[in-house]
C-alpha positions as CSV (number, residue, x, y, z in Angstrom):
1,M,93.9,96.5,88.8
2,S,92.1,93.3,88.2
3,N,89.3,92.4,90.6
4,Q,88.9,88.8,91.7
5,S,85.3,89.0,90.5
6,N,86.6,89.4,87.0
7,A,88.5,86.1,87.3
8,W,85.6,84.0,88.7
9,T,85.3,82.3,85.4
10,G,88.5,80.4,86.4
11,H,91.3,82.5,84.8
12,R,93.6,84.3,87.3
13,V,95.9,87.0,86.0
14,P,99.4,86.5,87.5
15,I,100.6,89.3,89.6
16,V,104.3,90.1,90.5
17,G,105.2,92.6,93.2
18,G,108.6,94.1,93.9
19,N,109.1,94.8,97.6
20,W,112.0,97.2,97.9
21,K,112.0,97.1,101.7
22,M,114.4,99.7,103.2
23,N,116.5,100.2,100.1
24,T,117.1,102.8,97.4
25,D,117.3,106.6,97.7
26,R,115.3,109.3,95.8
27,V,117.5,109.1,92.7
28,S,118.1,105.4,92.5
29,G,114.4,104.7,93.4
30,L,113.2,106.9,90.5
31,A,115.7,105.3,88.2
32,L,114.6,101.8,89.2
33,A,110.9,102.6,88.8
34,N,111.4,104.1,85.4
35,A,113.5,101.2,84.2
36,V,110.9,98.7,85.4
37,A,108.1,100.7,83.8
38,S,109.9,100.9,80.5
39,A,110.9,97.2,80.4
40,V,107.5,95.8,81.2
41,A,105.5,98.2,78.9
42,G,105.2,95.5,76.2
43,V,104.6,92.5,78.5
44,G,101.0,91.5,78.7
45,G,99.1,89.0,80.7
46,V,100.6,90.0,84.1
47,E,100.1,92.8,86.6
48,V,103.2,94.4,88.1
49,V,103.3,96.2,91.4
50,I,106.3,98.0,93.0
51,F,106.5,98.8,96.7
52,P,109.0,101.6,97.3
53,P,109.8,103.1,100.7
54,F,107.4,105.7,102.0
55,P,109.5,108.8,101.4
56,Y,109.7,108.1,97.6
57,L,106.1,107.2,96.9
58,A,104.9,110.6,95.7
59,G,107.9,111.1,93.4
60,I,107.6,107.7,91.9
61,S,103.8,108.1,91.5
62,E,104.3,111.2,89.5
63,A,107.0,109.5,87.3
64,L,104.7,106.5,86.6
65,C,101.8,108.8,85.8
66,A,103.9,111.0,83.5
67,A,105.1,107.9,81.6
68,G,101.5,106.5,81.3
69,S,102.8,103.3,82.9
70,A,100.5,100.4,83.9
71,V,102.8,99.6,86.8
72,I,100.8,99.7,90.0
73,L,102.2,101.7,93.0
74,G,102.1,100.0,96.3
75,A,103.0,100.8,99.9
76,Q,105.0,98.4,102.2
77,D,102.7,99.0,105.2
78,V,99.6,101.0,106.3
79,Y,98.1,102.1,109.6
80,H,94.6,101.2,110.7
81,A,93.3,104.8,111.2
82,D,92.7,107.6,108.7
83,R,94.2,110.3,110.9
84,G,95.1,111.2,114.5
85,A,97.9,111.2,117.1
86,F,99.8,108.3,115.7
87,T,103.4,109.5,115.5
88,G,105.3,108.0,112.6
89,E,102.4,106.1,111.1
90,V,101.0,106.5,107.5
91,S,97.3,106.2,106.9
92,P,95.5,104.7,103.9
93,V,94.0,108.1,103.1
94,M,97.5,109.6,102.9
95,L,98.7,106.7,100.7
96,K,95.7,107.1,98.3
97,D,96.4,110.8,98.1
98,V,99.8,110.3,96.6
99,G,98.6,107.7,94.1
100,V,99.1,104.4,96.0
101,K,96.8,101.6,94.8
102,M,97.8,98.7,97.0
103,A,99.3,98.0,100.4
104,L,101.1,95.1,102.0
105,C,99.6,93.8,105.3
106,G,101.2,91.2,107.5
107,H,104.6,90.9,105.8
108,S,106.8,88.5,107.8
109,E,109.1,91.3,108.9
110,R,106.2,93.3,110.3
111,R,105.0,90.1,112.1
112,H,108.3,88.8,113.4
113,V,110.6,91.8,113.7
114,L,108.0,94.4,114.8
115,H,105.7,91.8,116.5
116,E,102.5,92.7,114.7
117,G,99.8,90.0,115.5
118,D,96.9,88.7,113.5
119,D,94.5,91.3,115.0
120,M,96.7,94.2,114.0
121,V,97.1,92.8,110.5
122,N,93.4,92.4,110.2
123,A,92.8,96.0,111.4
124,K,95.2,97.3,108.8
125,L,93.7,95.3,106.1
126,Q,90.2,96.4,106.9
127,S,91.3,100.1,107.0
128,A,93.1,99.9,103.7
129,L,90.1,98.2,102.0
130,G,87.7,100.6,103.5
131,T,89.6,103.5,101.9
132,G,89.4,101.8,98.5
133,L,92.9,100.3,98.3
134,H,93.8,96.8,97.2
135,V,95.8,94.7,99.7
136,T,98.4,91.9,99.6
137,L,97.9,89.8,102.7
138,C,101.1,88.0,103.6
139,V,101.1,84.7,105.4
140,G,103.8,82.1,106.1
141,E,105.5,79.8,108.6
142,K,108.8,80.1,110.4
143,F,111.5,77.4,110.1
144,E,110.7,75.8,113.5
145,E,107.1,75.6,112.6
146,R,107.9,74.0,109.3
147,V,110.1,71.3,110.8
148,T,107.4,70.4,113.3
149,D,104.7,70.0,110.6
150,Q,102.8,73.2,111.5
151,T,102.9,74.8,108.1
152,N,99.2,74.3,107.3
153,T,98.1,75.2,110.8
154,V,100.0,78.5,110.7
155,I,99.0,79.6,107.3
156,E,95.4,78.6,108.0
157,R,95.3,80.7,111.2
158,Q,96.9,83.7,109.5
159,T,94.5,83.5,106.5
160,E,91.4,83.1,108.6
161,R,92.3,85.8,111.0
162,G,93.6,88.1,108.3
163,L,90.3,87.8,106.3
164,R,88.0,88.1,109.4
165,D,85.0,90.3,108.8
166,I,85.9,90.9,105.1
167,T,83.0,91.2,102.6
168,A,82.8,89.5,99.3
169,E,83.4,92.8,97.5
170,Q,86.4,93.5,99.6
171,L,87.8,90.0,99.0
172,S,87.9,90.9,95.3
173,R,90.6,93.5,96.1
174,I,92.9,91.1,98.0
175,V,95.9,89.1,96.9
176,I,97.4,86.6,99.3
177,A,101.2,86.1,99.3
178,Y,102.6,82.9,100.8
179,E,106.1,83.7,102.0
180,P,107.8,81.0,104.1
181,V,109.8,83.0,106.6
182,W,112.7,80.6,106.4
183,A,113.1,81.3,102.7
184,I,113.1,85.2,102.8
185,G,116.4,86.7,102.1
186,T,118.2,83.4,102.9
187,G,118.8,82.0,99.5
188,K,116.7,79.0,100.5
189,V,113.6,78.5,98.4
190,A,110.6,76.2,98.7
191,T,110.5,73.5,96.0
192,P,107.7,74.1,93.4
193,E,105.9,71.1,95.0
194,D,106.2,72.7,98.5
195,A,104.9,76.0,97.2
196,Q,102.0,74.3,95.4
197,S,101.0,72.4,98.5
198,A,100.9,75.6,100.7
199,H,99.0,77.5,98.0
200,A,96.5,74.8,97.5
201,H,95.8,74.7,101.2
202,I,95.4,78.5,101.3
203,R,92.9,78.3,98.4
204,T,91.0,75.6,100.3
205,V,90.8,77.8,103.4
206,V,89.5,80.8,101.3
207,G,87.0,78.5,99.7
208,H,85.7,77.3,103.1
209,M,85.3,80.9,104.3
210,F,83.8,82.5,101.2
211,G,82.7,79.7,98.9
212,P,84.4,77.5,96.2
213,A,84.2,80.2,93.5
214,A,86.0,82.7,95.7
215,G,88.7,80.2,96.6
216,A,89.2,79.4,92.9
217,A,89.5,83.1,92.0
218,M,91.9,84.1,94.8
219,R,95.3,85.1,93.4
220,I,98.1,83.6,95.6
221,Q,101.7,84.7,95.1
222,Y,104.8,82.9,96.3
223,G,107.5,85.0,98.0
224,G,110.9,83.8,99.2
225,S,114.2,84.0,97.3
226,V,112.6,84.0,93.9
227,T,115.0,84.6,91.0
228,A,114.7,84.8,87.2
229,A,116.2,81.3,87.2
230,N,113.7,79.6,89.5
231,A,110.6,81.6,88.8
232,A,109.2,79.6,85.9
233,G,109.3,76.4,87.9
234,L,107.4,78.0,90.8
235,F,105.0,80.0,88.7
236,G,104.2,76.9,86.6
237,Q,102.4,75.3,89.5
238,P,98.6,75.4,89.1
239,D,97.9,77.3,92.3
240,V,100.9,79.8,92.2
241,D,99.8,83.1,90.6
242,G,103.1,85.0,90.5
243,G,105.4,86.3,93.2
244,L,106.2,88.8,95.8
245,I,109.8,89.6,95.2
246,G,112.4,91.1,97.6
247,G,116.1,91.3,96.7
248,A,115.6,90.5,93.0
249,S,113.2,93.4,92.6
250,L,116.1,95.9,93.2
251,K,117.7,95.1,89.9
252,A,115.4,96.0,87.0
253,E,116.8,93.3,84.7
254,D,116.3,90.5,87.3
255,F,112.8,91.7,88.2
256,V,111.7,92.0,84.6
257,G,112.9,88.4,84.0
258,I,110.6,87.3,86.8
259,V,107.7,89.3,85.4
260,K,108.2,87.7,82.0
261,A,108.3,84.2,83.6
262,A,104.9,85.0,85.2
263,A,103.5,86.2,82.0
264,N,104.6,83.1,80.1
265,T,103.2,80.7,82.7
266,G,100.0,82.6,82.9
267,A,99.5,82.5,79.2
268,G,99.9,78.7,79.2
269,R,97.0,78.1,81.6
């Protein structure tokens, strides 16, 4: 995977992640992973990550390895301890053992359905980074926060608390995903201008915390009802570096269309 430090000259490689959530089974998951790997093999200038459900990670890891694929394997969540009496949890050591390279932290469904707060998100992020994994830190506001003009306040708090006590080296292994909660799985999508505004603010926050070069280098994805039809408009914004894709990642053709849109917009920068 690309480190942010490699991009501190100003060029950010777009990154597209496919979050399968609680979907697929062993057979369909393997088929989807293989189809994506085959279809993106000739697409350059973009990194591709898939986040299957926990039970299928090992099998998909083996399949990607056997195919010599550059597709990166990610996990949808991670616990903040390496081992112990934590029934039902999965540690970063376990994830790394089966070939996982990246983990999501703070996805809106973890925050708002399972009530994980900023401190928990930060603990998970630090644990994953400490084990050598890369991390996608998810931030975003709910609808009621948006309509009361709290978008910047919410994403600033989530970014600052999520990145608390992170070193410069660790920062190079983090991608931030801006996912407005009101746009996830609803069919609603932020306008390209809305996405650009939020991404620019996140970049400013990172710059204040770690310095202007780090802010300029941070890759920030957009997530929320992205499709092959609207991806180019979103990814064409100067501070939008690809997407974290939900429903559209479950169909290889749709997902690959989004990957190609990211590659095309990245090549034009």
